N, C-alpha and C positions, 0 to 999 in steps of 0.2 A: 504493499500499501503505499507504501513511501519512494520508492520508491516511482508506483505513476505521480503520484503529486510532486517529485521532485522534474520528474519529465511537466507536465505541466506547466509548473513554474521555469522551468527552460522554452516553454514554446513561447510562454507569453510574455520569456524579454525576447527573445525571438522576434514576434509579431509586433511589438512597442521601438525594439532598435531600428525594425525595418518600418515602421509605421513614422521613423520621428526623420530617419533618412529620405522618404516622401514626402515632405510637408517640408525639408530647406533643400530639397531637387526642387521644388514647385516655387516655394519662396524664393529663389536663385530667375528660376521660367519669367515670372514675372517683373522679377524687377528687369529683369533683360529686358524683356518685351515695354513696360514702361516707360523704358530711356528712348527704346528705340519711337515711341509712340508722340513724346514731348519729343523730343527730334526730327518731328515727322510735321509732325503738329508747327512745328517756329517756319520751316522751309515753309507748308501749303501757305501760314498768316505771311509769311513776305513774297509768298506768289501772289498769291490777292492784292497783297499795296499794289505788288511792281502792274499789276494786269487791271486792275481800276484805276492808275495810274493811260496809263497806254489809253483804256476807253475813252479816258477827258480826253487825253491831244488829239483823240482821233475825233471826238465828236469838234471838239474844235471845227477843226482842218475840214470835214463837213458842212461845217455852219458855213466857216469862211470861204467854199468855193460854192457853196449854194449858193450863195451870195453875190459873188463876182458871176453869178450864170445869168 
């Protein structure tokens, strides 16, 4: 009976260690993904601002050319 109890305790420890390792791996994966998302968000914001400026410039150019025509 003692051997069975020891075996059960060992199994629980192995499961606990495995669960902790999986949690740690998930935390690393999430941190990596989160960092990537923040970088992509910054790039997207910059692209949107640049495109907005281009739209304004082209709009002004269209108005100018329309007035000249």
